Biopython code that builds the backbone (N, CA, C, O; Angstrom):
import numpy as np
from Bio.PDB.StructureBuilder import StructureBuilder

atoms = [
    (1, "MET", "N", (107.046, -110.185, 194.868)),
    (1, "MET", "CA", (106.406, -110.832, 193.788)),
    (1, "MET", "C", (105.482, -109.776, 193.068)),
    (1, "MET", "O", (104.873, -108.909, 193.695)),
    (2, "GLN", "N", (105.432, -109.916, 191.739)),
    (2, "GLN", "CA", (104.651, -109.023, 191.007)),
    (2, "GLN", "C", (103.999, -109.772, 189.832)),
    (2, "GLN", "O", (104.358, -110.913, 189.542)),
    (3, "VAL", "N", (103.019, -109.105, 189.146)),
    (3, "VAL", "CA", (102.332, -109.703, 188.081)),
    (3, "VAL", "C", (102.379, -108.618, 186.933)),
    (3, "VAL", "O", (102.301, -107.425, 187.229)),
    (4, "ALA", "N", (102.501, -109.016, 185.678)),
    (4, "ALA", "CA", (102.481, -108.084, 184.531)),
    (4, "ALA", "C", (101.958, -108.774, 183.407)),
    (4, "ALA", "O", (101.740, -109.985, 183.451)),
    (5, "THR", "N", (101.712, -107.979, 182.259)),
    (5, "THR", "CA", (101.328, -108.471, 181.013)),
    (5, "THR", "C", (102.367, -108.042, 179.986)),
    (5, "THR", "O", (103.126, -107.108, 180.243)),
    (6, "ASP", "N", (102.418, -108.659, 178.898)),
    (6, "ASP", "CA", (103.483, -108.321, 177.918)),
    (6, "ASP", "C", (103.035, -107.092, 177.023)),
    (6, "ASP", "O", (103.853, -106.527, 176.297)),
    (7, "LYS", "N", (101.746, -106.708, 177.094)),
    (7, "LYS", "CA", (101.264, -105.636, 176.317)),
    (7, "LYS", "C", (100.360, -104.684, 177.146)),
    (7, "LYS", "O", (99.808, -105.183, 178.127)),
    (8, "PRO", "N", (100.157, -103.457, 176.888)),
    (8, "PRO", "CA", (99.302, -102.643, 177.673)),
    (8, "PRO", "C", (97.840, -102.979, 177.499)),
    (8, "PRO", "O", (97.046, -102.802, 178.423)),
    (9, "ALA", "N", (97.443, -103.503, 176.224)),
    (9, "ALA", "CA", (96.085, -103.828, 175.948)),
    (9, "ALA", "C", (96.068, -104.898, 174.907)),
    (9, "ALA", "O", (97.016, -105.067, 174.139)),
    (10, "TYR", "N", (94.963, -105.630, 174.888)),
    (10, "TYR", "CA", (94.732, -106.720, 173.946)),
    (10, "TYR", "C", (93.330, -106.556, 173.280)),
    (10, "TYR", "O", (92.469, -105.857, 173.815)),
    (11, "VAL", "N", (93.121, -107.195, 172.137)),
    (11, "VAL", "CA", (91.793, -107.255, 171.523)),
    (11, "VAL", "C", (91.123, -108.520, 172.227)),
    (11, "VAL", "O", (91.715, -109.577, 172.446)),
    (12, "ALA", "N", (89.827, -108.251, 172.538)),
    (12, "ALA", "CA", (89.058, -109.388, 173.108)),
    (12, "ALA", "C", (89.202, -110.604, 172.184)),
    (12, "ALA", "O", (88.965, -110.476, 170.983)),
    (13, "GLY", "N", (89.582, -111.774, 172.700)),
    (13, "GLY", "CA", (89.738, -112.959, 171.858)),
    (13, "GLY", "C", (91.221, -113.239, 171.712)),
    (13, "GLY", "O", (91.583, -114.365, 171.369)),
    (14, "ASP", "N", (92.068, -112.311, 171.944)),
    (14, "ASP", "CA", (93.603, -112.534, 172.009)),
    (14, "ASP", "C", (93.911, -113.526, 173.109)),
    (14, "ASP", "O", (93.058, -113.880, 173.923)),
    (15, "LYS", "N", (95.127, -113.952, 173.107)),
    (15, "LYS", "CA", (95.626, -114.897, 174.162)),
    (15, "LYS", "C", (96.741, -114.116, 174.844)),
    (15, "LYS", "O", (97.894, -114.187, 174.419)),
    (16, "PRO", "N", (96.399, -113.341, 175.941)),
    (16, "PRO", "CA", (97.439, -112.484, 176.644)),
    (16, "PRO", "C", (98.399, -113.390, 177.270)),
    (16, "PRO", "O", (98.107, -114.528, 177.638)),
    (17, "ARG", "N", (99.635, -112.814, 177.387)),
    (17, "ARG", "CA", (100.766, -113.415, 178.073)),
    (17, "ARG", "C", (100.819, -112.793, 179.438)),
    (17, "ARG", "O", (101.051, -111.590, 179.552)),
    (18, "LEU", "N", (100.607, -113.586, 180.503)),
    (18, "LEU", "CA", (100.694, -113.076, 181.944)),
    (18, "LEU", "C", (101.949, -113.559, 182.490)),
    (18, "LEU", "O", (102.333, -114.712, 182.294)),
    (19, "ILE", "N", (102.615, -112.685, 183.189)),
    (19, "ILE", "CA", (103.948, -112.939, 183.766)),
    (19, "ILE", "C", (103.968, -112.758, 185.298)),
    (19, "ILE", "O", (103.682, -111.684, 185.828)),
    (20, "LEU", "N", (104.317, -113.857, 185.974)),
    (20, "LEU", "CA", (104.454, -113.836, 187.405)),
    (20, "LEU", "C", (105.927, -113.791, 187.667)),
    (20, "LEU", "O", (106.678, -114.666, 187.236)),
    (21, "SER", "N", (106.362, -112.714, 188.414)),
    (21, "SER", "CA", (107.753, -112.570, 188.751)),
    (21, "SER", "C", (108.002, -112.681, 190.220)),
    (21, "SER", "O", (107.405, -112.008, 191.061)),
    (22, "VAL", "N", (108.962, -113.611, 190.488)),
    (22, "VAL", "CA", (109.367, -113.731, 191.935)),
    (22, "VAL", "C", (110.799, -113.015, 192.088)),
    (22, "VAL", "O", (111.700, -113.281, 191.293)),
    (23, "VAL", "N", (110.968, -112.149, 193.079)),
    (23, "VAL", "CA", (112.165, -111.454, 193.229)),
    (23, "VAL", "C", (112.696, -111.614, 194.751)),
    (23, "VAL", "O", (111.980, -111.428, 195.735)),
    (24, "ASN", "N", (113.959, -111.958, 194.791)),
    (24, "ASN", "CA", (114.556, -111.951, 196.127)),
    (24, "ASN", "C", (114.955, -110.570, 196.412)),
    (24, "ASN", "O", (115.969, -110.144, 195.860)),
    (25, "LYS", "N", (114.244, -109.769, 197.254)),
    (25, "LYS", "CA", (114.420, -108.418, 197.542)),
    (25, "LYS", "C", (115.417, -108.276, 198.676)),
    (25, "LYS", "O", (115.720, -107.144, 199.053)),
    (26, "SER", "N", (115.915, -109.289, 199.210)),
    (26, "SER", "CA", (116.883, -109.204, 200.324)),
    (26, "SER", "C", (118.211, -109.034, 199.811)),
    (26, "SER", "O", (118.440, -109.115, 198.604)),
    (27, "THR", "N", (119.197, -108.777, 200.762)),
    (27, "THR", "CA", (120.613, -108.673, 200.372)),
    (27, "THR", "C", (121.416, -109.960, 200.458)),
    (27, "THR", "O", (122.618, -109.988, 200.194)),
    (28, "VAL", "N", (120.699, -111.058, 200.848)),
    (28, "VAL", "CA", (121.341, -112.360, 201.028)),
    (28, "VAL", "C", (120.538, -113.381, 200.192)),
    (28, "VAL", "O", (119.384, -113.138, 199.839)),
    (29, "PRO", "N", (121.161, -114.500, 199.892)),
    (29, "PRO", "CA", (120.477, -115.564, 199.151)),
    (29, "PRO", "C", (119.356, -116.116, 199.989)),
    (29, "PRO", "O", (119.464, -116.145, 201.215)),
    (30, "CYS", "N", (118.222, -116.580, 199.332)),
    (30, "CYS", "CA", (117.142, -117.216, 200.046)),
    (30, "CYS", "C", (116.723, -118.540, 199.221)),
    (30, "CYS", "O", (116.861, -118.644, 198.002)),
    (31, "ILE", "N", (116.242, -119.442, 199.988)),
    (31, "ILE", "CA", (115.774, -120.728, 199.353)),
    (31, "ILE", "C", (114.218, -120.561, 199.206)),
    (31, "ILE", "O", (113.519, -120.260, 200.173)),
    (32, "ARG", "N", (113.737, -120.760, 198.015)),
    (32, "ARG", "CA", (112.312, -120.602, 197.744)),
    (32, "ARG", "C", (111.688, -121.751, 197.019)),
    (32, "ARG", "O", (112.247, -122.181, 196.010)),
    (33, "ASP", "N", (110.552, -122.294, 197.458)),
    (33, "ASP", "CA", (109.876, -123.295, 196.738)),
    (33, "ASP", "C", (109.115, -122.671, 195.616)),
    (33, "ASP", "O", (108.188, -121.910, 195.891)),
    (34, "LEU", "N", (109.419, -122.920, 194.400)),
    (34, "LEU", "CA", (108.792, -122.377, 193.249)),
    (34, "LEU", "C", (107.988, -123.396, 192.414)),
    (34, "LEU", "O", (107.812, -123.250, 191.204)),
    (35, "ASN", "N", (107.528, -124.399, 193.102)),
    (35, "ASN", "CA", (106.756, -125.431, 192.577)),
    (35, "ASN", "C", (105.478, -124.925, 191.837)),
    (35, "ASN", "O", (104.693, -124.162, 192.400)),
    (36, "ALA", "N", (105.302, -125.342, 190.643)),
    (36, "ALA", "CA", (104.148, -124.834, 189.845)),
    (36, "ALA", "C", (102.869, -125.001, 190.515)),
    (36, "ALA", "O", (101.967, -124.204, 190.253)),
    (37, "ALA", "N", (102.680, -125.951, 191.357)),
    (37, "ALA", "CA", (101.357, -126.129, 192.136)),
    (37, "ALA", "C", (101.139, -124.981, 192.987)),
    (37, "ALA", "O", (99.978, -124.665, 193.244)),
    (38, "GLY", "N", (102.199, -124.251, 193.503)),
    (38, "GLY", "CA", (102.083, -123.113, 194.375)),
    (38, "GLY", "C", (101.949, -121.806, 193.693)),
    (38, "GLY", "O", (101.845, -120.767, 194.346)),
    (39, "GLN", "N", (101.947, -121.828, 192.342)),
    (39, "GLN", "CA", (101.777, -120.549, 191.607)),
    (39, "GLN", "C", (100.362, -120.522, 190.949)),
    (39, "GLN", "O", (99.836, -121.515, 190.448)),
    (40, "GLU", "N", (99.807, -119.289, 191.004)),
    (40, "GLU", "CA", (98.460, -119.160, 190.478)),
    (40, "GLU", "C", (98.401, -117.684, 189.937)),
    (40, "GLU", "O", (98.869, -116.723, 190.547)),
    (41, "LEU", "N", (97.785, -117.625, 188.750)),
    (41, "LEU", "CA", (97.388, -116.273, 188.189)),
    (41, "LEU", "C", (95.936, -116.213, 188.100)),
    (41, "LEU", "O", (95.304, -117.135, 187.586)),
    (42, "LEU", "N", (95.322, -115.073, 188.621)),
    (42, "LEU", "CA", (93.937, -114.903, 188.712)),
    (42, "LEU", "C", (93.447, -113.684, 187.980)),
    (42, "LEU", "O", (94.167, -112.685, 187.977)),
    (43, "ILE", "N", (92.293, -113.674, 187.362)),
    (43, "ILE", "CA", (91.616, -112.514, 186.735)),
    (43, "ILE", "C", (90.309, -112.293, 187.502)),
    (43, "ILE", "O", (89.572, -113.240, 187.778)),
    (44, "PHE", "N", (90.028, -111.008, 187.846)),
    (44, "PHE", "CA", (88.894, -110.644, 188.546)),
    (44, "PHE", "C", (88.148, -109.540, 187.838)),
    (44, "PHE", "O", (88.821, -108.751, 187.175)),
    (45, "ASP", "N", (86.799, -109.384, 187.901)),
    (45, "ASP", "CA", (86.048, -108.341, 187.382)),
    (45, "ASP", "C", (86.255, -107.089, 188.291)),
    (45, "ASP", "O", (86.999, -107.130, 189.271)),
    (46, "ALA", "N", (85.562, -105.976, 187.921)),
    (46, "ALA", "CA", (85.690, -104.696, 188.612)),
    (46, "ALA", "C", (85.099, -104.791, 190.051)),
    (46, "ALA", "O", (85.528, -104.043, 190.930)),
    (47, "ALA", "N", (84.142, -105.683, 190.296)),
    (47, "ALA", "CA", (83.626, -105.838, 191.610)),
    (47, "ALA", "C", (84.378, -106.812, 192.451)),
    (47, "ALA", "O", (83.993, -107.068, 193.592)),
    (48, "GLY", "N", (85.463, -107.378, 191.916)),
    (48, "GLY", "CA", (86.290, -108.345, 192.686)),
    (48, "GLY", "C", (85.809, -109.804, 192.501)),
    (48, "GLY", "O", (86.294, -110.686, 193.210)),
    (49, "GLY", "N", (84.863, -110.088, 191.563)),
    (49, "GLY", "CA", (84.441, -111.388, 191.328)),
    (49, "GLY", "C", (85.505, -112.261, 190.514)),
    (49, "GLY", "O", (85.991, -111.859, 189.457)),
    (50, "ARG", "N", (85.790, -113.352, 191.033)),
    (50, "ARG", "CA", (86.821, -114.254, 190.351)),
    (50, "ARG", "C", (86.265, -114.738, 189.079)),
    (50, "ARG", "O", (85.163, -115.284, 189.042)),
    (51, "LEU", "N", (87.071, -114.536, 187.926)),
    (51, "LEU", "CA", (86.674, -114.906, 186.630)),
    (51, "LEU", "C", (87.432, -116.067, 186.098)),
    (51, "LEU", "O", (86.878, -116.863, 185.340)),
    (52, "TRP", "N", (88.683, -116.203, 186.461)),
    (52, "TRP", "CA", (89.632, -117.254, 185.888)),
    (52, "TRP", "C", (90.794, -117.414, 186.831)),
    (52, "TRP", "O", (91.209, -116.475, 187.511)),
    (53, "SER", "N", (91.344, -118.704, 186.859)),
    (53, "SER", "CA", (92.483, -118.988, 187.510)),
    (53, "SER", "C", (93.326, -119.930, 186.686)),
    (53, "SER", "O", (92.792, -120.836, 186.047)),
    (54, "SER", "N", (94.661, -119.735, 186.685)),
    (54, "SER", "CA", (95.541, -120.604, 185.880)),
    (54, "SER", "C", (95.471, -122.027, 186.407)),
    (54, "SER", "O", (95.807, -122.932, 185.643)),
    (55, "ASN", "N", (95.064, -122.313, 187.648)),
    (55, "ASN", "CA", (95.017, -123.656, 188.195)),
    (55, "ASN", "C", (93.712, -124.305, 188.033)),
    (55, "ASN", "O", (93.579, -125.434, 188.504)),
    (56, "ASP", "N", (92.694, -123.721, 187.407)),
    (56, "ASP", "CA", (91.397, -124.314, 187.367)),
    (56, "ASP", "C", (91.449, -125.592, 186.456)),
    (56, "ASP", "O", (91.165, -126.691, 186.932)),
    (57, "CYS", "N", (91.809, -125.441, 185.163)),
    (57, "CYS", "CA", (91.626, -126.481, 184.257)),
    (57, "CYS", "C", (92.831, -127.250, 183.920)),
    (57, "CYS", "O", (92.724, -128.368, 183.416)),
    (58, "TYR", "N", (94.055, -126.677, 184.188)),
    (58, "TYR", "CA", (95.323, -127.232, 183.882)),
    (58, "TYR", "C", (96.262, -127.180, 184.987)),
    (58, "TYR", "O", (97.354, -126.640, 184.806)),
    (59, "PRO", "N", (95.936, -127.717, 186.191)),
    (59, "PRO", "CA", (96.814, -127.619, 187.319)),
    (59, "PRO", "C", (98.156, -128.287, 186.975)),
    (59, "PRO", "O", (98.149, -129.292, 186.264)),
    (60, "GLU", "N", (99.255, -127.799, 187.424)),
    (60, "GLU", "CA", (100.464, -128.362, 187.193)),
    (60, "GLU", "C", (101.253, -128.496, 188.509)),
    (60, "GLU", "O", (100.935, -127.842, 189.502)),
    (61, "SER", "N", (102.259, -129.334, 188.497)),
    (61, "SER", "CA", (103.106, -129.574, 189.531)),
    (61, "SER", "C", (104.499, -129.795, 189.083)),
    (61, "SER", "O", (104.714, -130.307, 187.985)),
    (62, "SER", "N", (105.538, -129.406, 189.942)),
    (62, "SER", "CA", (106.849, -129.554, 189.529)),
    (62, "SER", "C", (107.698, -129.552, 190.774)),
    (62, "SER", "O", (107.182, -129.230, 191.844)),
    (63, "ASN", "N", (108.939, -129.883, 190.702)),
    (63, "ASN", "CA", (109.826, -129.906, 191.858)),
    (63, "ASN", "C", (110.847, -128.839, 191.570)),
    (63, "ASN", "O", (111.811, -129.087, 190.846)),
    (64, "ASP", "N", (110.659, -127.647, 192.123)),
    (64, "ASP", "CA", (111.436, -126.493, 191.782)),
    (64, "ASP", "C", (111.832, -125.644, 193.067)),
    (64, "ASP", "O", (111.477, -124.475, 193.218)),
    (65, "THR", "N", (112.520, -126.279, 193.877)),
    (65, "THR", "CA", (113.032, -125.513, 195.085)),
    (65, "THR", "C", (114.491, -125.012, 194.665)),
    (65, "THR", "O", (115.311, -125.802, 194.198)),
    (66, "ARG", "N", (114.750, -123.761, 194.840)),
    (66, "ARG", "CA", (116.033, -123.292, 194.459)),
    (66, "ARG", "C", (116.414, -122.167, 195.311)),
    (66, "ARG", "O", (115.578, -121.620, 196.030)),
    (67, "THR", "N", (117.718, -121.768, 195.265)),
    (67, "THR", "CA", (118.359, -120.672, 196.044)),
    (67, "THR", "C", (118.363, -119.551, 195.069)),
    (67, "THR", "O", (118.931, -119.691, 193.986)),
    (68, "LEU", "N", (117.750, -118.429, 195.399)),
    (68, "LEU", "CA", (117.758, -117.193, 194.695)),
    (68, "LEU", "C", (118.734, -116.258, 195.284)),
    (68, "LEU", "O", (118.718, -115.976, 196.482)),
    (69, "ALA", "N", (119.606, -115.765, 194.421)),
    (69, "ALA", "CA", (120.701, -114.866, 194.920)),
    (69, "ALA", "C", (120.107, -113.468, 195.280)),
    (69, "ALA", "O", (118.997, -113.169, 194.840)),
    (70, "ALA", "N", (120.723, -112.708, 195.970)),
    (70, "ALA", "CA", (120.157, -111.356, 196.292)),
    (70, "ALA", "C", (119.867, -110.641, 195.057)),
    (70, "ALA", "O", (120.681, -110.511, 194.142)),
    (71, "GLY", "N", (118.564, -110.136, 195.060)),
    (71, "GLY", "CA", (118.204, -109.255, 193.833)),
    (71, "GLY", "C", (117.766, -110.202, 192.650)),
    (71, "GLY", "O", (117.291, -109.677, 191.642)),
    (72, "GLN", "N", (117.896, -111.500, 192.719)),
    (72, "GLN", "CA", (117.584, -112.336, 191.504)),
    (72, "GLN", "C", (116.048, -112.364, 191.223)),
    (72, "GLN", "O", (115.209, -112.447, 192.120)),
    (73, "LYS", "N", (115.780, -112.291, 189.969)),
    (73, "LYS", "CA", (114.384, -112.361, 189.487)),
    (73, "LYS", "C", (114.138, -113.588, 188.714)),
    (73, "LYS", "O", (114.948, -113.934, 187.854)),
    (74, "VAL", "N", (113.033, -114.296, 188.969)),
    (74, "VAL", "CA", (112.639, -115.445, 188.116)),
    (74, "VAL", "C", (111.175, -115.115, 187.535)),
    (74, "VAL", "O", (110.290, -114.692, 188.278)),
    (75, "ASP", "N", (110.985, -115.323, 186.234)),
    (75, "ASP", "CA", (109.771, -115.036, 185.543)),
    (75, "ASP", "C", (109.093, -116.379, 185.237)),
    (75, "ASP", "O", (109.749, -117.347, 184.852)),
    (76, "TYR", "N", (107.802, -116.414, 185.414)),
    (76, "TYR", "CA", (107.017, -117.560, 184.929)),
    (76, "TYR", "C", (105.877, -117.000, 184.022)),
    (76, "TYR", "O", (105.189, -116.068, 184.437)),
    (77, "THR", "N", (105.679, -117.512, 182.876)),
    (77, "THR", "CA", (104.668, -116.987, 181.886)),
    (77, "THR", "C", (103.583, -118.010, 181.646)),
    (77, "THR", "O", (103.801, -119.212, 181.495)),
    (78, "VAL", "N", (102.456, -117.464, 181.624)),
    (78, "VAL", "CA", (101.152, -118.264, 181.337)),
    (78, "VAL", "C", (100.461, -117.628, 180.154)),
    (78, "VAL", "O", (100.343, -116.403, 180.121)),
    (79, "ILE", "N", (100.026, -118.346, 179.237)),
    (79, "ILE", "CA", (99.208, -117.774, 178.206)),
    (79, "ILE", "C", (97.800, -118.007, 178.572)),
    (79, "ILE", "O", (97.436, -119.157, 178.819)),
    (80, "TRP", "N", (96.944, -116.983, 178.632)),
    (80, "TRP", "CA", (95.580, -117.040, 179.050)),
    (80, "TRP", "C", (94.724, -117.041, 177.847)),
    (80, "TRP", "O", (94.849, -116.200, 176.957)),
    (81, "SER", "N", (93.849, -117.999, 177.830)),
    (81, "SER", "CA", (92.920, -118.207, 176.702)),
    (81, "SER", "C", (91.946, -117.114, 176.465)),
    (81, "SER", "O", (91.349, -117.052, 175.391)),
    (82, "GLY", "N", (91.746, -116.215, 177.447)),
    (82, "GLY", "CA", (90.710, -115.092, 177.385)),
    (82, "GLY", "C", (89.305, -115.586, 177.876)),
    (82, "GLY", "O", (88.314, -114.857, 177.845)),
    (83, "LYS", "N", (89.293, -116.905, 178.340)),
    (83, "LYS", "CA", (88.092, -117.533, 178.725)),
    (83, "LYS", "C", (87.938, -117.527, 180.316)),
    (83, "LYS", "O", (88.910, -117.468, 181.068)),
    (84, "VAL", "N", (86.707, -117.590, 180.717)),
    (84, "VAL", "CA", (86.434, -117.647, 182.151)),
    (84, "VAL", "C", (86.725, -119.100, 182.574)),
    (84, "VAL", "O", (86.839, -119.983, 181.725)),
    (85, "SER", "N", (86.840, -119.336, 183.869)),
    (85, "SER", "CA", (86.959, -120.649, 184.393)),
    (85, "SER", "C", (86.454, -120.737, 185.771)),
    (85, "SER", "O", (86.180, -119.699, 186.373)),
    (86, "GLU", "N", (86.307, -121.902, 186.328)),
    (86, "GLU", "CA", (85.904, -122.144, 187.724)),
    (86, "GLU", "C", (86.696, -123.381, 188.256)),
    (86, "GLU", "O", (87.192, -124.147, 187.430)),
    (87, "PRO", "N", (86.825, -123.590, 189.442)),
    (87, "PRO", "CA", (87.699, -124.640, 190.031)),
    (87, "PRO", "C", (87.552, -126.165, 189.444)),
    (87, "PRO", "O", (88.519, -126.916, 189.314)),
    (88, "THR", "N", (86.300, -126.488, 189.135)),
    (88, "THR", "CA", (86.011, -127.855, 188.585)),
    (88, "THR", "C", (86.234, -127.881, 187.075)),
    (88, "THR", "O", (86.381, -128.940, 186.465)),
    (89, "CYS", "N", (86.253, -126.694, 186.499)),
    (89, "CYS", "CA", (86.457, -126.657, 184.962)),
    (89, "CYS", "C", (85.354, -127.397, 184.186)),
    (89, "CYS", "O", (85.567, -127.929, 183.096)),
    (90, "THR", "N", (84.154, -127.400, 184.816)),
    (90, "THR", "CA", (83.015, -128.078, 184.100)),
    (90, "THR", "C", (81.989, -127.204, 183.506)),
    (90, "THR", "O", (81.233, -127.624, 182.631)),
    (91, "ALA", "N", (81.937, -125.867, 184.007)),
    (91, "ALA", "CA", (81.031, -124.952, 183.544)),
    (91, "ALA", "C", (81.366, -124.419, 182.179)),
    (91, "ALA", "O", (82.526, -124.544, 181.787)),
    (92, "PRO", "N", (80.512, -123.867, 181.453)),
    (92, "PRO", "CA", (80.824, -123.252, 180.151)),
    (92, "PRO", "C", (81.949, -122.146, 180.299)),
    (92, "PRO", "O", (82.027, -121.439, 181.303)),
    (93, "ARG", "N", (82.730, -122.059, 179.328)),
    (93, "ARG", "CA", (83.907, -121.146, 179.403)),
    (93, "ARG", "C", (83.901, -120.100, 178.266)),
    (93, "ARG", "O", (84.694, -120.142, 177.325)),
    (94, "PRO", "N", (82.951, -119.162, 178.422)),
    (94, "PRO", "CA", (82.886, -118.163, 177.442)),
    (94, "PRO", "C", (84.107, -117.193, 177.431)),
    (94, "PRO", "O", (84.759, -117.046, 178.465)),
    (95, "LEU", "N", (84.433, -116.526, 176.283)),
    (95, "LEU", "CA", (85.397, -115.594, 176.200)),
    (95, "LEU", "C", (85.003, -114.264, 176.935)),
    (95, "LEU", "O", (83.859, -113.832, 176.792)),
    (96, "LEU", "N", (85.864, -113.639, 177.672)),
    (96, "LEU", "CA", (85.570, -112.351, 178.290)),
    (96, "LEU", "C", (85.478, -111.256, 177.196)),
    (96, "LEU", "O", (86.247, -111.283, 176.235)),
    (97, "GLY", "N", (84.527, -110.283, 177.346)),
    (97, "GLY", "CA", (84.457, -109.211, 176.453)),
    (97, "GLY", "C", (85.329, -108.039, 176.793)),
    (97, "GLY", "O", (86.077, -108.055, 177.770)),
    (98, "PRO", "N", (85.220, -107.014, 175.965)),
    (98, "PRO", "CA", (86.035, -105.868, 176.312)),
    (98, "PRO", "C", (85.770, -105.335, 177.724)),
    (98, "PRO", "O", (84.666, -105.410, 178.264)),
    (99, "GLY", "N", (86.863, -104.790, 178.286)),
    (99, "GLY", "CA", (86.813, -104.155, 179.615)),
    (99, "GLY", "C", (88.201, -104.196, 180.300)),
    (99, "GLY", "O", (89.196, -104.679, 179.760)),
    (100, "THR", "N", (88.182, -103.662, 181.501)),
    (100, "THR", "CA", (89.420, -103.588, 182.275)),
    (100, "THR", "C", (89.250, -104.546, 183.476)),
    (100, "THR", "O", (88.330, -104.389, 184.278)),
    (101, "TYR", "N", (90.126, -105.510, 183.579)),
    (101, "TYR", "CA", (89.980, -106.629, 184.593)),
    (101, "TYR", "C", (91.360, -106.424, 185.484)),
    (101, "TYR", "O", (92.387, -105.870, 185.092)),
    (102, "ALA", "N", (91.129, -106.994, 186.742)),
    (102, "ALA", "CA", (92.261, -107.042, 187.648)),
    (102, "ALA", "C", (92.953, -108.336, 187.468)),
    (102, "ALA", "O", (92.293, -109.347, 187.231)),
    (103, "VAL", "N", (94.278, -108.370, 187.568)),
    (103, "VAL", "CA", (95.027, -109.595, 187.460)),
    (103, "VAL", "C", (95.942, -109.703, 188.689)),
    (103, "VAL", "O", (96.589, -108.711, 189.027)),
    (104, "GLN", "N", (96.033, -110.860, 189.381)),
    (104, "GLN", "CA", (96.840, -111.006, 190.489)),
    (104, "GLN", "C", (97.525, -112.312, 190.411)),
    (104, "GLN", "O", (97.053, -113.273, 189.803)),
    (105, "ALA", "N", (98.712, -112.323, 191.077)),
    (105, "ALA", "CA", (99.573, -113.525, 191.169)),
    (105, "ALA", "C", (99.623, -114.005, 192.596)),
    (105, "ALA", "O", (99.641, -113.211, 193.537)),
    (106, "VAL", "N", (99.645, -115.302, 192.746)),
    (106, "VAL", "CA", (99.860, -115.920, 194.094)),
    (106, "VAL", "C", (100.988, -116.935, 193.896)),
    (106, "VAL", "O", (101.006, -117.695, 192.927)),
    (107, "GLN", "N", (101.909, -116.921, 194.828)),
    (107, "GLN", "CA", (103.090, -117.896, 194.785)),
    (107, "GLN", "C", (103.295, -118.268, 196.263)),
    (107, "GLN", "O", (103.542, -117.418, 197.119)),
    (108, "GLY", "N", (103.183, -119.547, 196.511)),
    (108, "GLY", "CA", (103.434, -120.048, 197.877)),
    (108, "GLY", "C", (102.580, -119.326, 198.992)),
    (108, "GLY", "O", (102.999, -119.137, 200.134)),
    (109, "GLY", "N", (101.386, -118.959, 198.553)),
    (109, "GLY", "CA", (100.455, -118.322, 199.553)),
    (109, "GLY", "C", (100.646, -116.701, 199.719)),
    (109, "GLY", "O", (99.902, -116.024, 200.429)),
    (110, "ILE", "N", (101.679, -116.204, 199.013)),
    (110, "ILE", "CA", (101.934, -114.779, 199.100)),
    (110, "ILE", "C", (101.193, -114.171, 197.818)),
    (110, "ILE", "O", (101.366, -114.658, 196.701)),
    (111, "GLN", "N", (100.419, -113.156, 198.036)),
    (111, "GLN", "CA", (99.721, -112.478, 196.935)),
    (111, "GLN", "C", (100.466, -111.237, 196.326)),
    (111, "GLN", "O", (101.079, -110.487, 197.086)),
    (112, "SER", "N", (100.433, -111.026, 195.120)),
    (112, "SER", "CA", (101.030, -109.784, 194.576)),
    (112, "SER", "C", (100.036, -108.652, 194.696)),
    (112, "SER", "O", (98.858, -108.868, 194.979)),
    (113, "ALA", "N", (100.511, -107.473, 194.483)),
    (113, "ALA", "CA", (99.569, -106.297, 194.336)),
    (113, "ALA", "C", (98.829, -106.520, 193.073)),
    (113, "ALA", "O", (99.385, -107.147, 192.172)),
    (114, "PRO", "N", (97.665, -106.080, 192.926)),
    (114, "PRO", "CA", (96.873, -106.380, 191.677)),
    (114, "PRO", "C", (97.417, -105.457, 190.615)),
    (114, "PRO", "O", (97.882, -104.342, 190.850)),
    (115, "GLY", "N", (97.313, -106.052, 189.351)),
    (115, "GLY", "CA", (97.641, -105.293, 188.220)),
    (115, "GLY", "C", (96.418, -105.226, 187.380)),
    (115, "GLY", "O", (95.346, -105.536, 187.901)),
    (116, "GLN", "N", (96.463, -104.848, 186.108)),
    (116, "GLN", "CA", (95.253, -104.827, 185.262)),
    (116, "GLN", "C", (95.567, -105.301, 183.940)),
    (116, "GLN", "O", (96.693, -105.221, 183.449)),
    (117, "ILE", "N", (94.507, -105.822, 183.337)),
    (117, "ILE", "CA", (94.565, -106.355, 181.920)),
    (117, "ILE", "C", (93.429, -105.692, 181.193)),
    (117, "ILE", "O", (92.287, -105.793, 181.641)),
    (118, "VAL", "N", (93.689, -105.004, 180.070)),
    (118, "VAL", "CA", (92.728, -104.375, 179.286)),
    (118, "VAL", "C", (92.408, -105.166, 177.993)),
    (118, "VAL", "O", (93.277, -105.473, 177.177)),
    (119, "LEU", "N", (91.065, -105.480, 177.865)),
    (119, "LEU", "CA", (90.542, -106.152, 176.596)),
    (119, "LEU", "C", (89.800, -105.086, 175.848)),
    (119, "LEU", "O", (88.898, -104.450, 176.394)),
    (120, "GLN", "N", (90.174, -104.877, 174.577)),
    (120, "GLN", "CA", (89.393, -103.875, 173.814)),
    (120, "GLN", "C", (88.476, -104.455, 172.772)),
    (120, "GLN", "O", (87.779, -103.713, 172.080)),
]
sb = StructureBuilder()
sb.init_structure("model")
sb.init_model(0)
sb.init_chain("A")
sb.init_seg("    ")
for serial, (resi, resn, name, xyz) in enumerate(atoms, 1):
    if name == "N":
        sb.init_residue(resn, " ", resi, " ")
    sb.init_atom(name, np.array(xyz, "f"), 0.0, 1.0, " ", f" {name:<3s}", serial, name[0])
structure = sb.get_structure()
């Protein structure tokens, strides 16, 4: 699994496109539960503080168990508002300012290597 953005940098206030990719790296088909409730994209500050989660304010669920062929890749895209969030989604949600932030994907309890998102 991996996480990416559609551009190398964004202007603070943009709505970046975050992409969670699930890849069957084996040489045989595998069955994978790709339910939306098991997918999460997260943004962290440089110190590792959690700033945002795709599951905080708009949790989703779906029934998406499928067989992935050897080498098959499935992409899921989330448009991030550029705002912070927390699990109850009741705190103020200011826009993040310029900086370099870590972005990470989780799918079915498996975490991706961290990537980065740059706001200018």
